[in-house]
C-alpha positions as CSV (number, residue, x, y, z in Angstrom):
1,X,97.5,76.7,21.9
2,X,100.3,76.6,24.4
3,X,103.7,75.0,24.1
4,X,104.2,71.4,25.0
5,X,106.9,69.6,27.0
6,X,107.7,65.9,27.1
7,X,108.2,64.9,30.7
8,X,109.2,61.4,31.6
9,X,107.7,60.2,28.3
10,X,104.4,61.9,28.7
11,X,103.3,64.9,26.7
12,X,102.3,68.0,28.8
13,X,100.5,71.0,27.2
14,X,101.6,74.2,28.8
15,X,98.9,76.9,28.6
16,X,99.8,80.3,27.2
17,X,101.1,82.8,29.7
18,X,99.8,86.2,30.6
19,X,101.0,89.7,29.8
20,X,103.1,90.3,32.9
21,X,104.9,86.9,32.4
22,X,105.5,87.7,28.7
23,X,106.9,91.1,29.4
24,X,109.3,89.9,32.1
25,X,110.5,87.0,29.8
26,X,111.0,89.3,26.9
27,X,112.9,91.9,28.9
28,X,115.2,89.4,30.4
29,X,115.8,87.8,27.0
30,X,116.5,91.1,25.3
31,X,119.0,92.3,27.9
32,X,120.7,88.9,28.1
33,X,120.9,88.6,24.3
34,X,122.4,92.1,23.9
35,X,125.0,91.2,26.5
36,X,125.8,87.8,25.1
37,X,126.0,89.1,21.5
38,X,128.2,92.1,22.5
39,X,130.7,89.7,24.2
40,X,130.3,86.8,21.7
41,X,129.5,84.4,24.4
42,X,127.0,82.1,22.7
43,X,123.3,82.1,22.0
44,X,120.2,83.2,23.8
45,X,117.2,81.1,22.9
46,X,113.4,81.7,23.1
47,X,110.8,79.7,25.1
48,X,109.9,77.3,22.3
49,X,113.4,75.8,22.3
50,X,113.4,72.3,23.7
51,X,116.3,70.7,25.7
52,X,116.6,67.0,26.2
53,X,117.2,66.5,29.9
54,X,116.8,62.7,30.2
55,X,116.3,59.7,28.0
56,X,114.2,56.5,28.4
57,X,111.8,57.9,29.2
58,X,112.5,61.2,27.5
59,X,112.2,64.5,29.2
60,X,112.2,67.6,27.0
61,X,111.7,71.0,28.7
62,X,111.7,74.5,27.4
63,X,112.6,77.4,29.7
64,X,111.3,80.9,29.2
65,X,114.8,82.1,28.2
66,X,117.9,80.0,27.8
67,X,121.6,80.8,27.3
68,X,124.0,78.3,25.6
69,X,127.7,79.0,25.6
70,X,129.6,79.4,22.4
71,X,130.8,76.1,21.0
72,X,127.8,73.9,21.9
73,X,126.0,72.4,18.9
74,X,122.6,74.0,18.2
75,X,120.9,72.3,15.3
76,X,117.3,72.0,14.0
77,X,116.1,69.5,16.7
78,X,116.0,69.5,20.4
79,X,119.3,70.4,22.1
80,X,120.9,67.6,24.1
81,X,121.4,68.5,27.8
82,X,120.4,71.5,29.8
83,X,121.2,75.1,28.7
84,X,124.0,76.7,30.6
85,X,121.4,79.1,32.0
86,X,117.7,78.4,32.2
87,X,115.4,81.3,33.1
88,X,111.9,80.4,34.4
89,X,109.4,83.2,34.8
90,X,106.6,82.2,37.2
91,X,103.0,82.3,36.2
92,X,100.2,82.7,38.7
93,X,99.3,79.0,38.1
94,X,102.8,77.6,38.8
95,X,102.8,75.5,42.0
96,X,105.9,75.9,44.2
97,X,106.6,72.1,44.2
98,X,106.4,72.0,40.4
99,X,108.9,74.8,40.0
100,X,111.3,73.2,42.6
101,X,111.1,70.0,40.5
102,X,111.9,71.9,37.3
103,X,114.9,73.7,38.9
104,X,116.2,70.4,40.1
105,X,115.8,68.8,36.7
106,X,117.7,71.7,35.0
107,X,120.6,71.5,37.5
108,X,120.8,67.7,37.5
109,X,121.0,67.8,33.7
110,X,123.9,70.2,33.8
111,X,122.7,73.7,33.9
112,X,125.2,76.1,35.6
113,X,122.4,78.3,36.8
114,X,118.7,78.7,36.9
115,X,117.0,82.0,37.5
116,X,113.4,81.9,38.8
117,X,111.7,85.2,38.3
118,X,108.4,86.1,39.9
119,X,106.9,89.2,38.2
120,X,104.0,89.4,40.8
121,X,106.2,89.4,43.9
122,X,109.0,91.2,42.0
123,X,111.6,88.8,43.1
124,X,114.2,86.5,41.6
125,X,115.9,83.4,42.9
126,X,119.3,82.3,41.6
127,X,119.9,78.6,41.8
128,X,123.4,77.0,41.2
129,X,124.6,73.5,41.7
130,X,125.4,72.6,45.3
131,X,124.5,76.0,46.7
132,X,121.6,77.5,48.5
133,X,119.4,79.7,46.3
134,X,120.1,83.4,46.4
135,X,116.9,85.5,46.9
136,X,116.8,89.0,45.3
137,X,114.2,91.7,45.7
138,X,113.1,94.6,43.5
139,X,116.0,96.8,44.9
140,X,118.6,94.2,44.0
141,X,120.6,93.5,40.8
142,X,120.7,90.2,39.1
143,X,124.2,89.4,38.0
144,X,125.7,86.7,35.7
145,X,128.2,85.4,38.3
146,X,131.0,83.2,36.9
147,X,128.8,82.1,34.0
148,X,128.3,85.6,32.6
149,X,130.8,87.9,34.2
150,X,129.8,91.6,34.0
151,X,126.1,90.9,33.3
152,X,123.8,93.0,35.4
153,X,120.1,93.5,35.4
154,X,118.4,95.8,38.0
155,X,115.2,94.1,39.0
156,X,113.5,97.5,39.4
157,X,114.1,98.0,35.6
158,X,112.8,94.5,34.9
159,X,109.5,95.0,36.8
160,X,108.8,98.6,35.9
């Protein structure tokens, strides 16, 4: 059984992902969590964590990896608002329009950044509010920008 998301009041079942997707998400999550923990910046959360992006009708989404800054309330239920960073790892079945919609929802709900990682093409796109996306290739390094100063992840290491 895959995870579920509540989108505009309708329940959507998300199918389980494949190995390449899971490996990329885990590597990003591990490196990000180590950095965040070392610098006491907040929490890195797993894919099953739901974030309430809108109400009436409710939209609850779960990114593949999320970062929430220190000081934000994280309880037992869904977290109100977008994470500060949402990481989406593309699956072969993800349609481009669907991913653009998800990125827009994350940013409109208050995310400071959205990273869209494509393990097949070995690319990453960094989306921030009011800016054009930044495209990165396997020879590039993904950085944390103003949100996570000093964070670096070489994409070659991610896609090895």
